[in-house]
matplotlib code that plots the C-alpha trace (Angstrom):
import matplotlib.pyplot as plt

x = [-26.9, -30.4, -31.1, -34.1, -34.3, -33.2, -35.8, -33.0, -30.4, -30.0, -28.3, -25.0, -25.2, -24.9, -22.4, -20.2, -21.0, -20.3, -16.8, -16.1, -16.8, -14.7, -12.1, -9.6, -10.9, -9.4, -5.9, -5.6, -4.8, -0.9, -0.4, 2.0, 1.3, 4.7, 6.1, 6.3, 3.5, 6.8, 8.2, 5.9, 2.0, 1.6, 2.6, -0.7, -1.5, -3.6, -6.6, -5.8, -4.9, -8.4, -10.4, -8.8, -9.5, -13.4, -13.9, -12.4, -14.7, -18.2, -17.3, -17.0, -19.5, -22.3, -21.2, -21.8, -24.8, -24.0, -24.3, -22.2, -22.6, -21.1, -18.5, -17.7, -17.8, -15.9, -13.1, -13.1, -12.0, -10.0, -7.0, -7.9, -6.1, -2.5, -0.1, 2.0, 5.1, 3.2, 3.9, 7.2, 5.1, 3.0, 6.0, 7.8, 4.8, 4.1, 7.6, 6.9, 3.4, 5.2, 4.8, 1.2, -0.9, 1.1, -0.2, -1.9, -3.4, -6.9, -7.8, -7.2, -9.6, -12.1, -11.6, -11.4, -14.9, -16.3, -14.5, -12.2, -14.4, -16.5, -18.8, -22.2, -24.3, -25.2, -22.5, -18.9, -17.0, -20.0, -22.5, -21.6, -24.4, -22.8, -22.5, -19.8, -17.7, -17.3, -15.9, -13.6, -12.9, -12.5, -12.1, -8.6, -10.3, -11.5, -10.0, -8.7, -6.0, -3.0, -2.6, -1.5, -2.1, -5.6, -7.7, -6.6, -8.3, -10.1, -12.4, -12.7, -14.1, -16.5, -17.5, -18.0, -21.4, -21.6, -20.4, -19.2, -18.7, -15.3, -14.2, -16.0, -15.3, -16.2, -19.5, -18.7, -18.7, -15.9, -14.3, -14.5, -13.1, -10.3, -9.2, -9.9, -6.8, -4.3, -5.8, -5.0, -1.9, -0.1, -1.0, -0.6, 2.9, 4.2, 2.7, 4.2, 7.2, 8.0, 7.8, 10.3, 12.2, 12.6, 12.1, 11.6, 9.3, 12.0, 12.3, 7.8, 7.9, 9.4, 6.7, 4.0, 0.4, 2.1, 4.4, 1.5, 0.0, 3.6, 3.8, 0.1, 0.6, 3.3, 2.2, -1.4, 0.2, 3.8, 5.7, 3.7, 5.4, 7.1, 4.6, 1.4, 2.2, 2.7, -0.5, -2.4, -0.7, -1.3, -5.3, -5.1, -4.0, -6.5, -9.2, -7.4, -7.4, -10.8, -12.0, -10.1, -11.5, -15.0, -14.7, -12.7, -15.7, -18.9, -17.0, -16.4, -20.3, -21.6, -19.2, -20.7, -24.5, -24.3, -27.9, -27.5, -24.8, -24.7, -24.1, -20.9, -19.5, -19.8, -18.5, -15.2, -13.1, -13.3, -15.9, -14.1, -10.9, -8.5, -7.6, -4.6, -2.6, -3.2, -2.6, 0.9, 1.5, 0.4, 3.4, 6.0, 4.7, 4.8, 8.0, 9.4, 7.9, 9.0, 12.8, 12.5, 10.3, 9.6, 12.9, 14.8, 17.6, 15.3, 12.1, 14.3, 15.5, 12.3, 11.6, 14.1, 13.5, 9.9, 10.8, 12.8, 10.5, 7.8, 9.4, 11.3, 7.8, 5.6, 8.9, 8.3, 4.7, 5.0, 7.6, 6.2, 1.9, 2.0, 3.6, 0.6, -2.5, -4.7, -8.0, -5.3, -3.5, -6.9, -7.9, -4.3, -5.2, -7.9, -6.6, -3.6, -1.8, -3.3, 0.1, -1.4, -4.4, -1.8, 0.2, -3.1, -4.2, -0.2, -0.6, -3.7, -2.6, 0.5, -1.3, -3.6, -0.7, -0.1, 3.3, 3.3, 2.1, 4.7, 7.6, 6.1, 5.8, 9.6, 10.9, 8.8, 9.9, 13.4, 14.8, 17.2, 18.1, 18.0]
y = [15.4, 14.4, 11.1, 8.8, 8.0, 4.2, 2.1, -0.1, 2.5, 5.9, 8.5, 7.6, 4.2, 4.6, 7.0, 4.2, 1.5, 3.5, 3.8, 0.4, -0.4, 2.0, 1.2, 3.6, 2.0, -1.5, -0.3, 1.3, -2.8, -2.0, 1.1, 1.5, 3.1, 2.7, -0.6, -1.2, -4.6, -6.9, -6.6, -8.4, -9.6, -8.6, -4.8, -2.6, -1.1, 2.3, -0.5, -1.7, 1.2, 2.6, -0.1, 0.6, 4.0, 3.2, 0.7, 3.6, 6.2, 3.6, 3.6, 7.0, 8.3, 5.7, 6.6, 9.9, 8.9, 10.6, 9.0, 6.4, 5.8, 9.3, 8.8, 5.7, 6.8, 9.6, 7.4, 4.7, 7.4, 9.5, 7.9, 7.6, 9.9, 9.3, 8.3, 4.8, 4.8, 6.5, 10.6, 9.9, 9.1, 12.2, 14.6, 13.3, 14.3, 17.4, 18.5, 17.0, 18.8, 22.1, 24.2, 22.8, 23.7, 21.0, 17.6, 17.0, 13.4, 15.2, 17.1, 14.2, 12.5, 14.9, 14.9, 11.1, 11.3, 13.6, 13.6, 10.5, 7.5, 6.6, 3.6, 5.5, 5.8, 9.4, 11.4, 11.1, 10.9, 8.7, 11.4, 11.9, 13.8, 17.4, 16.2, 13.6, 15.8, 18.5, 16.3, 14.7, 18.5, 19.9, 17.1, 18.7, 21.7, 25.1, 25.6, 28.7, 29.2, 30.9, 34.7, 35.1, 31.4, 30.2, 27.6, 24.2, 23.8, 20.6, 22.2, 25.7, 24.1, 22.3, 25.1, 27.3, 24.9, 23.7, 25.4, 23.6, 26.3, 26.3, 28.5, 27.2, 23.6, 20.6, 18.3, 16.3, 12.9, 14.6, 15.3, 11.9, 10.9, 12.9, 12.0, 8.3, 8.5, 9.9, 7.3, 4.1, 5.7, 6.8, 3.1, 0.9, 1.7, 1.0, -2.5, -2.5, -1.1, -3.1, -6.0, -4.7, -4.3, -0.6, -0.4, -2.5, -2.9, -1.2, 2.3, 1.5, 1.7, 5.0, 6.8, 8.8, 6.9, 3.5, 4.0, 3.2, 0.5, -1.6, -1.7, -2.6, -4.7, -6.5, -7.2, -9.0, -11.2, -12.3, -14.5, -14.0, -13.8, -10.2, -9.7, -10.7, -8.1, -5.5, -6.2, -6.0, -3.1, -1.6, -2.6, -0.8, 2.8, 2.7, 2.4, 4.8, 7.7, 6.8, 7.1, 10.5, 12.0, 11.2, 12.8, 15.8, 15.9, 15.7, 18.5, 20.8, 20.0, 21.1, 24.6, 25.3, 23.9, 23.9, 23.5, 22.0, 20.5, 24.1, 25.5, 22.6, 23.9, 27.6, 27.3, 28.4, 25.3, 21.2, 20.5, 16.4, 16.8, 15.4, 16.2, 19.1, 16.5, 13.5, 16.0, 16.4, 13.1, 12.4, 14.6, 12.7, 9.9, 11.5, 12.6, 9.2, 7.6, 10.2, 9.1, 5.5, 4.4, 7.4, 7.7, 5.1, 4.0, 0.9, 3.0, 5.8, 3.3, 2.3, 6.0, 7.6, 4.7, 5.3, 9.2, 8.7, 6.0, 8.8, 11.0, 9.7, 8.1, 11.5, 12.6, 9.6, 9.8, 14.0, 13.6, 10.6, 10.1, 7.6, 5.8, 5.6, 2.7, 4.1, 5.4, 7.7, 8.8, 10.1, 11.8, 13.6, 14.3, 15.3, 18.1, 18.8, 22.1, 22.6, 21.5, 21.9, 19.7, 16.9, 17.3, 16.3, 13.8, 12.2, 13.0, 11.6, 8.0, 8.2, 8.5, 6.0, 3.5, 1.0, 0.4, -2.8, -1.6, 1.3, -1.3, -3.2, 0.0, 1.3, -2.0, -2.0, 1.9, 2.0, -1.6, -1.8, 1.6, 3.3]
z = [-13.4, -11.3, -11.1, -10.0, -6.7, -5.6, -4.1, -2.5, -1.7, -0.1, -2.3, 0.6, 0.1, -3.8, -3.8, -1.4, -3.3, -6.9, -5.4, -4.5, -8.4, -10.1, -11.5, -9.8, -6.4, -7.9, -8.9, -5.1, -4.9, -6.4, -4.9, -2.4, 1.2, 2.5, 0.5, -2.8, -2.9, -4.3, -1.0, 0.7, 1.2, 4.4, 4.0, 3.5, 0.0, -0.7, -0.9, 2.6, 4.1, 2.7, 4.2, 7.6, 7.3, 6.8, 8.9, 11.4, 10.3, 10.6, 14.0, 15.2, 12.5, 13.9, 17.9, 17.1, 14.8, 11.8, 8.2, 8.9, 4.8, 3.5, 5.9, 5.0, 0.9, 1.6, 3.6, 0.7, -1.7, 0.2, -1.7, -5.2, -6.7, -5.2, -8.2, -8.3, -5.8, -2.8, -2.1, -3.8, -7.0, -6.6, -5.8, -9.1, -11.5, -9.8, -10.9, -14.1, -14.7, -12.8, -16.3, -16.7, -13.5, -11.5, -9.8, -6.5, -5.3, -3.8, -6.9, -8.8, -6.6, -7.5, -11.0, -11.0, -9.1, -11.4, -15.1, -15.4, -14.2, -17.9, -16.6, -16.9, -20.1, -18.9, -17.5, -16.8, -13.7, -11.0, -10.6, -6.8, -4.0, -3.3, 0.2, -0.8, -3.4, -1.0, 1.9, -0.6, -1.8, 1.6, 4.4, 5.2, 5.5, 3.3, 0.2, -0.6, -2.6, -1.2, -2.1, -5.6, -6.7, -8.6, -7.7, -8.9, -12.3, -11.0, -8.5, -10.2, -13.3, -11.1, -8.8, -11.6, -12.4, -8.2, -6.3, -2.9, -0.9, -0.9, 2.1, 4.7, 7.3, 5.2, 7.2, 10.4, 7.8, 5.9, 9.3, 10.6, 7.7, 7.5, 11.1, 10.5, 8.3, 10.8, 13.3, 10.4, 9.6, 13.1, 14.2, 11.2, 9.6, 13.3, 12.6, 9.2, 10.1, 13.8, 10.5, 8.2, 11.3, 11.4, 15.1, 17.9, 20.7, 23.3, 21.0, 21.0, 24.6, 25.0, 22.3, 23.3, 23.4, 22.9, 26.5, 28.6, 26.3, 26.0, 29.5, 30.6, 27.7, 28.7, 32.0, 31.1, 28.3, 29.8, 27.3, 24.5, 21.0, 20.4, 16.8, 18.8, 21.1, 18.9, 17.1, 20.4, 20.9, 18.0, 18.5, 21.8, 20.3, 17.8, 20.5, 22.4, 20.0, 18.4, 22.1, 22.6, 19.4, 20.6, 24.0, 22.5, 19.4, 21.9, 23.7, 20.5, 19.5, 23.3, 23.1, 19.8, 19.3, 15.6, 15.1, 11.4, 8.8, 7.5, 11.1, 11.1, 8.3, 9.3, 13.1, 11.8, 13.3, 12.9, 15.3, 14.7, 16.6, 19.1, 22.5, 23.1, 24.4, 22.5, 19.0, 20.5, 21.2, 17.3, 16.2, 18.1, 16.5, 13.2, 13.3, 14.3, 11.7, 9.0, 10.4, 11.5, 8.9, 5.4, 5.0, 5.9, 3.7, 2.1, 1.8, 0.5, -2.8, -3.3, -3.4, -5.6, -8.2, -8.2, -9.0, -11.7, -13.4, -13.0, -14.4, -17.1, -18.2, -18.2, -20.5, -22.6, -23.7, -23.7, -26.5, -28.1, -27.7, -29.6, -26.9, -25.1, -25.4, -28.4, -26.1, -24.9, -27.5, -29.2, -26.1, -26.9, -30.4, -29.8, -27.8, -30.7, -29.6, -26.5, -24.3, -20.6, -22.2, -23.6, -20.1, -18.2, -20.2, -20.0, -16.1, -16.0, -17.6, -15.2, -11.8, -12.6, -13.3, -10.4, -9.0, -10.9, -14.2, -13.9, -13.4, -16.7, -19.1, -17.7, -18.9, -22.3, -23.0, -21.3, -20.5, -17.5, -18.0, -14.7]

ax = plt.figure().add_subplot(projection="3d")
ax.plot(x, y, z, "-o")
ax.set_aspect("equal")
plt.show()
């Protein structure tokens, strides 16, 4: 809805502030990035990851002279829809919802921003700007349904009222936020993986991007403690990736010469990108992290346990909505007889749980049963 302009903040500053103050953002502090919070105080969570993405996005947006506040807002919001237990929890909830429209964390982020947050007197959601919502919907590219499939209902319902031009690419700030996410997790996951003992400095020295940095850092800082050296290498890798992205993006802008934000959206390809060699190198880093970290036995134990909890919690609430808190039970009662709406309410509740709260609820409902 139309609101009066603030005398203190631009519309995108207001969007950013509303995202920071919403309850879904606070819950990210206890949602896992790779490790459950109880595994250690120093590992990233969804909250600290989002803050690191925002810092990178701000730097890139400022350097390219585009809207820094919009890029920051998109970076801070991009993971709001993640479930407890990360991608494993999302997969479990998607499977549980297979007969009710499925579950996708990006659609859930959009639902949080447009409907589920209930903080303001005049509207549900956060009443964000068109550019912010468009950027959330399309930060990974045009959001066209696969052949034979329908657009996810969270997007479809909104776009019947406000066209987000889902057939085009997002604005440049959303493209910046998306690749800032790539830069963040492809570097900080090495920091966390090394801390967890999943691989060694010698193994990092054999990887693209890191190989030259390890060699140079060993020469520059002989005798330095290994953990400090790894942090230094990760810091340099972030800088290297940002510089490459800036160079390639400037090249793309010079070649395409879009004259407006609409021109960027209609260009038919992203303007923000890595160079081809760095893009391929990042693929190598992802493959290494998947093999040595994301599928590590210790992580797999957490993944399997988290998936069991999510599925069983969803099933219990579906079978017995009286187990839900009163406010959520009222929503289910209001839509009594509508199985899809009931399932969506239950999914919203389970998706909003932090790892810690999900474990507490599981203990309450199932005891030590696994």
